[in-house]
FINU-945853 format. One record per atom (N, C-alpha, C): residue number from 0; atom name; x, z, y negated. Coordinates in Angstrom, 1 decimal. Layout:
// FINU-945853
@banu=NUM&volum=CA&x=X&z=Z&y=Y
...
END
This chain:
// FINU-945853
@banu=0&volum=N&x=95.1&z=-69.7&y=-117.1
@banu=0&volum=CA&x=96.2&z=-68.7&y=-117.7
@banu=0&volum=C&x=97.1&z=-68.7&y=-116.7
@banu=1&volum=N&x=98.4&z=-68.2&y=-117.0
@banu=1&volum=CA&x=99.6&z=-67.9&y=-116.3
@banu=1&volum=C&x=99.7&z=-66.5&y=-116.2
@banu=2&volum=N&x=99.5&z=-65.8&y=-115.1
@banu=2&volum=CA&x=99.6&z=-64.3&y=-115.0
@banu=2&volum=C&x=98.5&z=-63.8&y=-115.6
@banu=3&volum=N&x=99.0&z=-62.7&y=-116.5
@banu=3&volum=CA&x=98.1&z=-61.9&y=-117.5
@banu=3&volum=C&x=98.2&z=-62.4&y=-118.8
@banu=4&volum=N&x=99.1&z=-63.5&y=-119.1
@banu=4&volum=CA&x=99.4&z=-63.9&y=-120.6
@banu=4&volum=C&x=98.5&z=-65.1&y=-120.8
@banu=5&volum=N&x=98.5&z=-65.5&y=-122.2
@banu=5&volum=CA&x=97.9&z=-66.5&y=-122.6
@banu=5&volum=C&x=98.8&z=-67.8&y=-122.9
@banu=6&volum=N&x=98.6&z=-69.0&y=-122.2
@banu=6&volum=CA&x=99.4&z=-70.0&y=-122.5
@banu=6&volum=C&x=99.2&z=-70.6&y=-123.9
@banu=7&volum=N&x=100.1&z=-71.4&y=-124.4
@banu=7&volum=CA&x=100.2&z=-72.0&y=-125.7
@banu=7&volum=C&x=98.7&z=-72.6&y=-126.0
@banu=8&volum=N&x=98.3&z=-73.5&y=-125.1
@banu=8&volum=CA&x=97.1&z=-74.1&y=-125.4
@banu=8&volum=C&x=95.9&z=-73.2&y=-125.6
@banu=9&volum=N&x=95.8&z=-72.2&y=-125.0
@banu=9&volum=CA&x=94.8&z=-71.2&y=-125.0
@banu=9&volum=C&x=94.9&z=-70.5&y=-126.5
@banu=10&volum=N&x=96.1&z=-70.3&y=-126.8
@banu=10&volum=CA&x=96.6&z=-69.5&y=-128.1
@banu=10&volum=C&x=96.0&z=-70.5&y=-129.2
@banu=11&volum=N&x=96.2&z=-71.7&y=-128.9
@banu=11&volum=CA&x=95.9&z=-72.7&y=-130.0
@banu=11&volum=C&x=94.2&z=-72.7&y=-130.2
@banu=12&volum=N&x=93.6&z=-72.9&y=-129.0
@banu=12&volum=CA&x=92.1&z=-72.8&y=-129.0
@banu=12&volum=C&x=91.5&z=-71.4&y=-129.6
@banu=13&volum=N&x=92.1&z=-70.4&y=-129.3
@banu=13&volum=CA&x=91.6&z=-69.1&y=-129.9
@banu=13&volum=C&x=91.8&z=-69.0&y=-131.3
@banu=14&volum=N&x=93.0&z=-69.5&y=-131.8
@banu=14&volum=CA&x=93.2&z=-69.4&y=-133.2
@banu=14&volum=C&x=93.0&z=-70.7&y=-134.2
@banu=15&volum=N&x=92.7&z=-71.8&y=-133.5
@banu=15&volum=CA&x=92.4&z=-72.9&y=-134.4
@banu=15&volum=C&x=93.7&z=-73.6&y=-134.9
@banu=16&volum=N&x=94.9&z=-73.1&y=-134.3
@banu=16&volum=CA&x=96.2&z=-73.7&y=-134.7
@banu=16&volum=C&x=96.7&z=-74.6&y=-133.8
@banu=17&volum=N&x=97.3&z=-75.7&y=-134.6
@banu=17&volum=CA&x=97.9&z=-76.7&y=-133.7
@banu=17&volum=C&x=99.1&z=-76.2&y=-132.9
@banu=18&volum=N&x=99.3&z=-76.8&y=-131.8
@banu=18&volum=CA&x=100.4&z=-76.2&y=-130.9
@banu=18&volum=C&x=101.8&z=-76.4&y=-131.6
@banu=19&volum=N&x=102.0&z=-77.5&y=-132.4
@banu=19&volum=CA&x=103.3&z=-77.8&y=-132.9
@banu=19&volum=C&x=103.5&z=-76.8&y=-134.0
@banu=20&volum=N&x=102.3&z=-76.3&y=-134.9
@banu=20&volum=CA&x=102.4&z=-75.4&y=-135.7
@banu=20&volum=C&x=103.0&z=-74.0&y=-135.1
@banu=21&volum=N&x=102.2&z=-73.7&y=-134.0
@banu=21&volum=CA&x=102.7&z=-72.6&y=-133.3
@banu=21&volum=C&x=104.2&z=-72.5&y=-132.7
@banu=22&volum=N&x=104.6&z=-73.5&y=-132.6
@banu=22&volum=CA&x=106.0&z=-73.8&y=-132.2
@banu=22&volum=C&x=107.0&z=-73.6&y=-133.3
@banu=23&volum=N&x=106.4&z=-74.1&y=-134.4
@banu=23&volum=CA&x=107.4&z=-74.2&y=-135.7
@banu=23&volum=C&x=107.3&z=-72.5&y=-136.3
@banu=24&volum=N&x=106.2&z=-72.0&y=-136.2
@banu=24&volum=CA&x=106.1&z=-70.6&y=-136.7
@banu=24&volum=C&x=107.0&z=-69.8&y=-135.9
@banu=25&volum=N&x=107.2&z=-70.1&y=-134.6
@banu=25&volum=CA&x=108.2&z=-69.3&y=-133.8
@banu=25&volum=C&x=109.6&z=-69.5&y=-134.3
@banu=26&volum=N&x=109.9&z=-71.0&y=-134.5
@banu=26&volum=CA&x=111.2&z=-71.3&y=-134.9
@banu=26&volum=C&x=111.7&z=-70.7&y=-136.2
@banu=27&volum=N&x=110.8&z=-70.4&y=-137.2
@banu=27&volum=CA&x=111.1&z=-69.8&y=-138.4
@banu=27&volum=C&x=110.7&z=-68.4&y=-138.6
@banu=28&volum=N&x=110.4&z=-67.8&y=-137.3
@banu=28&volum=CA&x=110.3&z=-66.3&y=-137.1
@banu=28&volum=C&x=109.0&z=-65.8&y=-137.6
@banu=29&volum=N&x=108.0&z=-66.6&y=-138.0
@banu=29&volum=CA&x=106.7&z=-65.8&y=-138.4
@banu=29&volum=C&x=106.0&z=-65.3&y=-137.0
@banu=30&volum=N&x=106.2&z=-66.0&y=-135.9
@banu=30&volum=CA&x=105.8&z=-65.7&y=-134.6
@banu=30&volum=C&x=106.8&z=-65.2&y=-133.8
@banu=31&volum=N&x=107.0&z=-64.2&y=-133.2
@banu=31&volum=CA&x=108.1&z=-63.8&y=-132.2
@banu=31&volum=C&x=108.2&z=-64.7&y=-131.1
@banu=32&volum=N&x=109.4&z=-64.9&y=-130.5
@banu=32&volum=CA&x=109.6&z=-65.7&y=-129.4
@banu=32&volum=C&x=108.7&z=-65.1&y=-128.4
@banu=33&volum=N&x=107.9&z=-65.9&y=-127.6
@banu=33&volum=CA&x=107.1&z=-65.3&y=-126.5
@banu=33&volum=C&x=107.8&z=-65.1&y=-125.3
@banu=34&volum=N&x=107.3&z=-64.2&y=-124.5
@banu=34&volum=CA&x=107.9&z=-64.1&y=-123.1
@banu=34&volum=C&x=107.6&z=-65.6&y=-122.4
@banu=35&volum=N&x=108.4&z=-65.7&y=-121.4
@banu=35&volum=CA&x=108.2&z=-66.9&y=-120.7
@banu=35&volum=C&x=107.9&z=-66.6&y=-119.2
@banu=36&volum=N&x=107.1&z=-67.5&y=-118.7
@banu=36&volum=CA&x=107.0&z=-67.3&y=-117.3
@banu=36&volum=C&x=107.4&z=-68.9&y=-116.7
@banu=37&volum=N&x=108.6&z=-68.8&y=-116.1
@banu=37&volum=CA&x=109.0&z=-70.2&y=-115.9
@banu=37&volum=C&x=109.6&z=-70.9&y=-117.3
@banu=38&volum=N&x=109.0&z=-72.2&y=-117.3
@banu=38&volum=CA&x=109.0&z=-72.8&y=-118.6
@banu=38&volum=C&x=107.9&z=-72.8&y=-119.5
@banu=39&volum=N&x=107.0&z=-71.7&y=-119.2
@banu=39&volum=CA&x=105.7&z=-71.6&y=-119.9
@banu=39&volum=C&x=105.9&z=-70.5&y=-120.8
@banu=40&volum=N&x=105.4&z=-70.8&y=-122.0
@banu=40&volum=CA&x=105.3&z=-69.7&y=-123.2
@banu=40&volum=C&x=104.1&z=-68.8&y=-122.6
@banu=41&volum=N&x=104.3&z=-67.4&y=-122.8
@banu=41&volum=CA&x=103.2&z=-66.5&y=-122.4
@banu=41&volum=C&x=102.9&z=-65.6&y=-123.4
@banu=42&volum=N&x=101.8&z=-65.8&y=-124.2
@banu=42&volum=CA&x=101.3&z=-64.9&y=-125.3
@banu=42&volum=C&x=100.5&z=-63.8&y=-124.9
@banu=43&volum=N&x=100.1&z=-62.9&y=-125.8
@banu=43&volum=CA&x=99.3&z=-61.7&y=-125.6
@banu=43&volum=C&x=98.2&z=-61.6&y=-126.6
@banu=44&volum=N&x=97.5&z=-60.6&y=-126.7
@banu=44&volum=CA&x=96.4&z=-60.4&y=-127.6
@banu=44&volum=C&x=97.2&z=-60.1&y=-129.0
@banu=45&volum=N&x=98.2&z=-59.6&y=-129.1
@banu=45&volum=CA&x=99.0&z=-59.2&y=-130.3
@banu=45&volum=C&x=99.3&z=-60.5&y=-130.9
@banu=46&volum=N&x=99.9&z=-61.5&y=-130.0
@banu=46&volum=CA&x=100.3&z=-62.7&y=-130.7
@banu=46&volum=C&x=99.0&z=-63.5&y=-131.3
@banu=47&volum=N&x=97.8&z=-63.3&y=-130.7
@banu=47&volum=CA&x=96.6&z=-63.9&y=-131.2
@banu=47&volum=C&x=96.2&z=-63.2&y=-132.6
@banu=48&volum=N&x=96.5&z=-62.0&y=-132.5
@banu=48&volum=CA&x=96.0&z=-61.2&y=-133.9
@banu=48&volum=C&x=97.1&z=-61.7&y=-134.9
@banu=49&volum=N&x=98.3&z=-61.7&y=-134.6
@banu=49&volum=CA&x=99.3&z=-62.2&y=-135.7
@banu=49&volum=C&x=99.1&z=-63.6&y=-136.0
@banu=50&volum=N&x=98.9&z=-64.4&y=-135.2
@banu=50&volum=CA&x=98.9&z=-66.0&y=-135.7
@banu=50&volum=C&x=97.4&z=-66.1&y=-136.4
@banu=51&volum=N&x=96.5&z=-65.4&y=-136.1
@banu=51&volum=CA&x=95.2&z=-65.4&y=-137.0
@banu=51&volum=C&x=95.4&z=-64.8&y=-138.4
@banu=52&volum=N&x=96.2&z=-63.7&y=-138.4
@banu=52&volum=CA&x=96.7&z=-63.3&y=-139.8
@banu=52&volum=C&x=97.3&z=-64.3&y=-140.6
@banu=53&volum=N&x=98.5&z=-64.8&y=-139.8
@banu=53&volum=CA&x=99.3&z=-65.9&y=-140.5
@banu=53&volum=C&x=98.5&z=-67.1&y=-141.1
@banu=54&volum=N&x=97.4&z=-67.6&y=-140.0
@banu=54&volum=CA&x=96.5&z=-68.6&y=-140.4
@banu=54&volum=C&x=95.7&z=-68.3&y=-141.6
@banu=55&volum=N&x=95.0&z=-67.2&y=-141.6
@banu=55&volum=CA&x=94.2&z=-66.7&y=-142.8
@banu=55&volum=C&x=94.9&z=-66.7&y=-144.1
@banu=56&volum=N&x=96.2&z=-66.2&y=-144.0
@banu=56&volum=CA&x=97.1&z=-66.1&y=-145.2
@banu=56&volum=C&x=97.3&z=-67.4&y=-145.8
@banu=57&volum=N&x=97.7&z=-68.4&y=-144.7
@banu=57&volum=CA&x=97.9&z=-69.8&y=-145.4
@banu=57&volum=C&x=96.7&z=-70.4&y=-145.7
@banu=58&volum=N&x=95.5&z=-70.1&y=-145.3
@banu=58&volum=CA&x=94.3&z=-70.8&y=-145.8
@banu=58&volum=C&x=94.0&z=-70.2&y=-147.3
@banu=59&volum=N&x=94.5&z=-69.1&y=-147.5
@banu=59&volum=CA&x=94.4&z=-68.5&y=-148.8
@banu=59&volum=C&x=95.4&z=-69.1&y=-149.8
@banu=60&volum=N&x=96.2&z=-69.8&y=-149.3
@banu=60&volum=CA&x=97.4&z=-70.4&y=-150.1
@banu=60&volum=C&x=98.9&z=-69.7&y=-150.2
@banu=61&volum=N&x=98.9&z=-68.6&y=-149.4
@banu=61&volum=CA&x=100.2&z=-67.9&y=-149.6
@banu=61&volum=C&x=101.3&z=-68.9&y=-148.9
@banu=62&volum=N&x=102.4&z=-68.7&y=-149.5
@banu=62&volum=CA&x=103.6&z=-69.6&y=-149.0
@banu=62&volum=C&x=104.0&z=-68.9&y=-147.7
@banu=63&volum=N&x=104.9&z=-69.6&y=-147.2
@banu=63&volum=CA&x=105.6&z=-69.1&y=-145.7
@banu=63&volum=C&x=106.3&z=-67.8&y=-146.1
@banu=64&volum=N&x=107.0&z=-67.8&y=-147.1
@banu=64&volum=CA&x=107.8&z=-66.6&y=-147.6
@banu=64&volum=C&x=106.8&z=-65.5&y=-147.9
@banu=65&volum=N&x=105.8&z=-65.7&y=-148.6
@banu=65&volum=CA&x=104.8&z=-64.7&y=-148.7
@banu=65&volum=C&x=104.2&z=-64.1&y=-147.5
@banu=66&volum=N&x=103.8&z=-65.0&y=-146.7
@banu=66&volum=CA&x=103.2&z=-64.7&y=-145.3
@banu=66&volum=C&x=104.2&z=-63.8&y=-144.7
@banu=67&volum=N&x=105.4&z=-64.2&y=-144.7
@banu=67&volum=CA&x=106.6&z=-63.2&y=-144.0
@banu=67&volum=C&x=106.6&z=-61.9&y=-144.7
@banu=68&volum=N&x=106.6&z=-61.7&y=-146.1
@banu=68&volum=CA&x=106.5&z=-60.5&y=-146.7
@banu=68&volum=C&x=105.1&z=-59.7&y=-146.4
@banu=69&volum=N&x=104.0&z=-60.5&y=-146.3
@banu=69&volum=CA&x=102.8&z=-59.7&y=-145.9
@banu=69&volum=C&x=102.9&z=-59.1&y=-144.5
@banu=70&volum=N&x=103.5&z=-59.8&y=-143.6
@banu=70&volum=CA&x=103.6&z=-59.4&y=-142.2
@banu=70&volum=C&x=104.4&z=-58.0&y=-142.1
@banu=71&volum=N&x=105.5&z=-58.1&y=-143.0
@banu=71&volum=CA&x=106.6&z=-56.9&y=-143.0
@banu=71&volum=C&x=105.6&z=-55.7&y=-143.6
@banu=72&volum=N&x=105.0&z=-56.1&y=-144.7
@banu=72&volum=CA&x=104.0&z=-55.0&y=-145.2
@banu=72&volum=C&x=103.0&z=-54.5&y=-144.3
@banu=73&volum=N&x=102.5&z=-55.3&y=-143.5
@banu=73&volum=CA&x=101.3&z=-55.0&y=-142.4
@banu=73&volum=C&x=102.0&z=-53.9&y=-141.6
@banu=74&volum=N&x=103.3&z=-53.9&y=-141.1
@banu=74&volum=CA&x=104.0&z=-53.2&y=-140.2
@banu=74&volum=C&x=104.3&z=-51.9&y=-140.8
@banu=75&volum=N&x=104.4&z=-51.7&y=-142.2
@banu=75&volum=CA&x=104.7&z=-50.6&y=-142.8
@banu=75&volum=C&x=103.5&z=-49.7&y=-142.9
@banu=76&volum=N&x=102.3&z=-50.1&y=-142.8
@banu=76&volum=CA&x=101.1&z=-49.2&y=-142.8
@banu=76&volum=C&x=100.6&z=-49.0&y=-144.5
@banu=77&volum=N&x=99.9&z=-48.1&y=-144.5
@banu=77&volum=CA&x=99.1&z=-48.0&y=-145.9
@banu=77&volum=C&x=100.0&z=-47.7&y=-147.0
@banu=78&volum=N&x=101.3&z=-47.3&y=-146.9
@banu=78&volum=CA&x=102.3&z=-47.1&y=-148.1
@banu=78&volum=C&x=102.6&z=-48.5&y=-148.6
@banu=79&volum=N&x=102.5&z=-49.5&y=-148.0
@banu=79&volum=CA&x=102.7&z=-50.8&y=-148.5
@banu=79&volum=C&x=101.7&z=-51.5&y=-149.1
@banu=80&volum=N&x=100.4&z=-50.8&y=-149.3
@banu=80&volum=CA&x=99.4&z=-51.5&y=-149.9
@banu=80&volum=C&x=99.5&z=-51.8&y=-151.4
@banu=81&volum=N&x=100.3&z=-51.1&y=-152.1
@banu=81&volum=CA&x=100.6&z=-51.4&y=-153.6
@banu=81&volum=C&x=101.4&z=-52.6&y=-153.6
@banu=82&volum=N&x=102.3&z=-52.9&y=-152.7
@banu=82&volum=CA&x=103.4&z=-54.0&y=-152.7
@banu=82&volum=C&x=102.4&z=-55.3&y=-152.3
@banu=83&volum=N&x=101.4&z=-55.1&y=-151.4
@banu=83&volum=CA&x=100.6&z=-56.1&y=-151.0
@banu=83&volum=C&x=99.7&z=-56.5&y=-152.2
@banu=84&volum=N&x=99.3&z=-55.6&y=-152.8
@banu=84&volum=CA&x=98.3&z=-55.8&y=-154.0
@banu=84&volum=C&x=99.0&z=-56.5&y=-155.0
@banu=85&volum=N&x=100.3&z=-56.1&y=-155.3
@banu=85&volum=CA&x=101.2&z=-56.7&y=-156.3
@banu=85&volum=C&x=101.4&z=-58.2&y=-155.9
@banu=86&volum=N&x=101.7&z=-58.6&y=-154.7
@banu=86&volum=CA&x=102.0&z=-59.9&y=-154.3
@banu=86&volum=C&x=100.7&z=-60.8&y=-154.3
@banu=87&volum=N&x=99.7&z=-60.1&y=-154.0
@banu=87&volum=CA&x=98.3&z=-60.8&y=-154.0
@banu=87&volum=C&x=97.9&z=-61.1&y=-155.5
@banu=88&volum=N&x=98.0&z=-60.2&y=-156.4
@banu=88&volum=CA&x=97.8&z=-60.3&y=-157.8
@banu=88&volum=C&x=98.6&z=-61.5&y=-158.5
@banu=89&volum=N&x=99.8&z=-61.7&y=-158.0
@banu=89&volum=CA&x=100.7&z=-62.8&y=-158.5
@banu=89&volum=C&x=100.1&z=-64.0&y=-158.0
@banu=90&volum=N&x=99.9&z=-64.0&y=-156.6
@banu=90&volum=CA&x=99.3&z=-65.2&y=-155.9
@banu=90&volum=C&x=97.9&z=-65.7&y=-156.7
@banu=91&volum=N&x=97.1&z=-64.7&y=-157.1
@banu=91&volum=CA&x=95.9&z=-65.0&y=-157.8
@banu=91&volum=C&x=96.1&z=-65.5&y=-159.1
@banu=92&volum=N&x=97.1&z=-65.1&y=-159.9
@banu=92&volum=CA&x=97.6&z=-65.8&y=-161.1
@banu=92&volum=C&x=97.9&z=-67.3&y=-161.0
@banu=93&volum=N&x=98.7&z=-67.5&y=-159.9
@banu=93&volum=CA&x=99.1&z=-68.7&y=-159.6
@banu=93&volum=C&x=97.9&z=-69.7&y=-159.2
@banu=94&volum=N&x=96.8&z=-69.2&y=-158.6
@banu=94&volum=CA&x=95.7&z=-70.0&y=-158.1
@banu=94&volum=C&x=95.0&z=-70.2&y=-159.4
@banu=95&volum=N&x=94.7&z=-69.2&y=-160.2
@banu=95&volum=CA&x=94.2&z=-69.6&y=-161.6
@banu=95&volum=C&x=94.6&z=-70.6&y=-162.4
@banu=96&volum=N&x=96.1&z=-70.5&y=-162.4
@banu=96&volum=CA&x=96.6&z=-71.6&y=-163.3
@banu=96&volum=C&x=96.4&z=-73.0&y=-162.4
@banu=97&volum=N&x=96.4&z=-73.1&y=-161.2
@banu=97&volum=CA&x=96.0&z=-74.2&y=-160.5
@banu=97&volum=C&x=94.7&z=-74.8&y=-160.8
@banu=98&volum=N&x=93.7&z=-73.8&y=-160.9
@banu=98&volum=CA&x=92.4&z=-74.1&y=-161.1
@banu=98&volum=C&x=92.3&z=-74.8&y=-162.6
@banu=99&volum=N&x=93.0&z=-74.2&y=-163.5
@banu=99&volum=CA&x=92.9&z=-74.9&y=-164.8
@banu=99&volum=C&x=93.5&z=-76.1&y=-164.9
@banu=100&volum=N&x=94.6&z=-76.4&y=-164.1
@banu=100&volum=CA&x=95.2&z=-77.7&y=-164.0
@banu=100&volum=C&x=94.2&z=-78.7&y=-163.2
@banu=101&volum=N&x=93.6&z=-78.3&y=-162.2
@banu=101&volum=CA&x=92.6&z=-79.1&y=-161.7
@banu=101&volum=C&x=91.5&z=-79.4&y=-162.5
@banu=102&volum=N&x=91.0&z=-78.6&y=-163.2
@banu=102&volum=CA&x=89.8&z=-79.0&y=-164.2
@banu=102&volum=C&x=90.3&z=-79.9&y=-165.3
@banu=103&volum=N&x=91.5&z=-79.8&y=-165.7
@banu=103&volum=CA&x=92.1&z=-80.8&y=-166.5
@banu=103&volum=C&x=92.3&z=-82.2&y=-165.9
@banu=104&volum=N&x=92.7&z=-82.1&y=-164.7
@banu=104&volum=CA&x=92.8&z=-83.4&y=-163.8
@banu=104&volum=C&x=91.3&z=-84.0&y=-163.7
@banu=105&volum=N&x=90.4&z=-83.1&y=-163.4
@banu=105&volum=CA&x=88.9&z=-83.5&y=-163.2
@banu=105&volum=C&x=88.3&z=-84.2&y=-164.4
@banu=106&volum=N&x=88.8&z=-83.7&y=-165.8
@banu=106&volum=CA&x=88.2&z=-84.2&y=-166.9
@banu=106&volum=C&x=88.9&z=-85.7&y=-167.3
@banu=107&volum=N&x=90.2&z=-85.7&y=-166.7
@banu=107&volum=CA&x=90.9&z=-87.0&y=-167.1
@banu=107&volum=C&x=90.4&z=-88.1&y=-166.1
@banu=108&volum=N&x=90.0&z=-87.7&y=-164.9
@banu=108&volum=CA&x=89.6&z=-88.7&y=-163.8
@banu=108&volum=C&x=88.1&z=-89.0&y=-164.2
@banu=109&volum=N&x=87.2&z=-88.1&y=-164.7
@banu=109&volum=CA&x=85.8&z=-88.3&y=-165.1
@banu=109&volum=C&x=85.7&z=-89.3&y=-166.2
@banu=110&volum=N&x=86.8&z=-89.1&y=-167.1
@banu=110&volum=CA&x=86.9&z=-90.2&y=-168.2
@banu=110&volum=C&x=87.2&z=-91.4&y=-167.7
@banu=111&volum=N&x=88.3&z=-91.6&y=-166.8
@banu=111&volum=CA&x=88.8&z=-93.0&y=-166.4
@banu=111&volum=C&x=87.7&z=-93.6&y=-165.5
@banu=112&volum=N&x=87.1&z=-92.8&y=-164.7
@banu=112&volum=CA&x=85.9&z=-93.4&y=-163.8
@banu=112&volum=C&x=84.7&z=-94.0&y=-164.8
@banu=113&volum=N&x=84.4&z=-93.0&y=-165.9
@banu=113&volum=CA&x=83.4&z=-93.6&y=-166.8
@banu=113&volum=C&x=83.9&z=-94.8&y=-167.4
@banu=114&volum=N&x=85.1&z=-94.9&y=-167.9
@banu=114&volum=CA&x=85.6&z=-96.2&y=-168.7
@banu=114&volum=C&x=85.6&z=-97.3&y=-167.7
@banu=115&volum=N&x=85.9&z=-97.1&y=-166.4
@banu=115&volum=CA&x=85.9&z=-98.2&y=-165.5
@banu=115&volum=C&x=84.4&z=-98.6&y=-165.1
@banu=116&volum=N&x=83.6&z=-97.6&y=-165.1
@banu=116&volum=CA&x=82.0&z=-97.9&y=-164.9
@banu=116&volum=C&x=81.5&z=-98.8&y=-166.0
@banu=117&volum=N&x=81.8&z=-98.5&y=-167.3
@banu=117&volum=CA&x=81.2&z=-99.1&y=-168.6
@banu=117&volum=C&x=81.4&z=-100.6&y=-168.5
@banu=118&volum=N&x=82.5&z=-101.2&y=-167.9
@banu=118&volum=CA&x=82.8&z=-102.6&y=-168.0
@banu=118&volum=C&x=83.1&z=-103.2&y=-169.3
@banu=119&volum=N&x=83.4&z=-102.3&y=-170.3
@banu=119&volum=CA&x=83.8&z=-102.7&y=-171.7
@banu=119&volum=C&x=85.1&z=-103.3&y=-172.0
@banu=120&volum=N&x=85.9&z=-102.7&y=-171.1
@banu=120&volum=CA&x=87.5&z=-103.0&y=-171.3
@banu=120&volum=C&x=87.9&z=-104.1&y=-170.4
@banu=121&volum=N&x=88.9&z=-104.9&y=-170.7
@banu=121&volum=CA&x=89.4&z=-105.9&y=-170.0
@banu=121&volum=C&x=90.4&z=-105.4&y=-169.3
@banu=122&volum=N&x=90.6&z=-105.7&y=-168.0
@banu=122&volum=CA&x=91.5&z=-105.2&y=-167.1
@banu=122&volum=C&x=90.6&z=-103.8&y=-166.4
@banu=123&volum=N&x=91.5&z=-103.1&y=-165.9
@banu=123&volum=CA&x=91.0&z=-101.8&y=-165.3
@banu=123&volum=C&x=91.5&z=-100.6&y=-166.2
@banu=124&volum=N&x=90.7&z=-99.9&y=-166.7
@banu=124&volum=CA&x=91.0&z=-98.8&y=-167.6
@banu=124&volum=C&x=91.7&z=-97.6&y=-166.8
@banu=125&volum=N&x=91.4&z=-97.5&y=-165.6
@banu=125&volum=CA&x=92.0&z=-96.5&y=-164.7
@banu=125&volum=C&x=93.4&z=-96.7&y=-164.7
@banu=126&volum=N&x=93.8&z=-97.9&y=-164.2
@banu=126&volum=CA&x=95.2&z=-98.5&y=-164.1
@banu=126&volum=C&x=95.9&z=-98.4&y=-165.5
@banu=127&volum=N&x=95.4&z=-98.8&y=-166.4
@banu=127&volum=CA&x=95.9&z=-98.6&y=-167.9
@banu=127&volum=C&x=96.1&z=-97.3&y=-168.1
@banu=128&volum=N&x=95.3&z=-96.4&y=-167.9
@banu=128&volum=CA&x=95.5&z=-95.0&y=-168.4
@banu=128&volum=C&x=96.7&z=-94.4&y=-167.6
@banu=129&volum=N&x=96.8&z=-94.7&y=-166.3
@banu=129&volum=CA&x=97.9&z=-94.3&y=-165.7
@banu=129&volum=C&x=99.3&z=-94.8&y=-166.0
@banu=130&volum=N&x=99.3&z=-96.1&y=-166.6
@banu=130&volum=CA&x=100.7&z=-96.5&y=-167.2
@banu=130&volum=C&x=100.9&z=-95.9&y=-168.5
@banu=131&volum=N&x=99.8&z=-95.7&y=-169.2
@banu=131&volum=CA&x=100.0&z=-95.2&y=-170.5
@banu=131&volum=C&x=100.4&z=-93.6&y=-170.6
@banu=132&volum=N&x=100.0&z=-93.1&y=-169.4
@banu=132&volum=CA&x=100.4&z=-91.7&y=-169.2
@banu=132&volum=C&x=101.8&z=-91.6&y=-168.7
@banu=133&volum=N&x=102.5&z=-92.5&y=-168.3
@banu=133&volum=CA&x=103.8&z=-92.4&y=-167.9
@banu=133&volum=C&x=104.9&z=-92.8&y=-168.8
@banu=134&volum=N&x=104.3&z=-93.4&y=-170.0
@banu=134&volum=CA&x=105.3&z=-93.7&y=-171.1
@banu=134&volum=C&x=106.0&z=-92.5&y=-171.5
@banu=135&volum=N&x=107.4&z=-92.5&y=-171.8
@banu=135&volum=CA&x=108.0&z=-91.5&y=-172.3
@banu=135&volum=C&x=108.3&z=-91.3&y=-173.8
END
């Protein structure tokens, strides 16, 4: 460690975030520009907490803009809980729509794999079905 701060490699290890991702989050303002000691970035416990927040929000599928909004709401305290709930409810609807789409894709792939496994068709049923699906 440099001084009392946390170097970027240690921040990466503590949060499970890639170093380039950390730098990217700094460039786009999700993480504040850290103090420097010479040419080295110097993070602190607040940065660790913030990066863990960002990482968890991204794991839940929130967009970078949504994460930025959540970070702003987190600074506002309890009064912003309604806004956070609204944002999360909208995100939940999007996730549910994606699940429906994924189930539809699953059914189509199960059928394509089944057709390939049957050996009844000439050629490749999967490739044929992909061509058929692109016809306008």
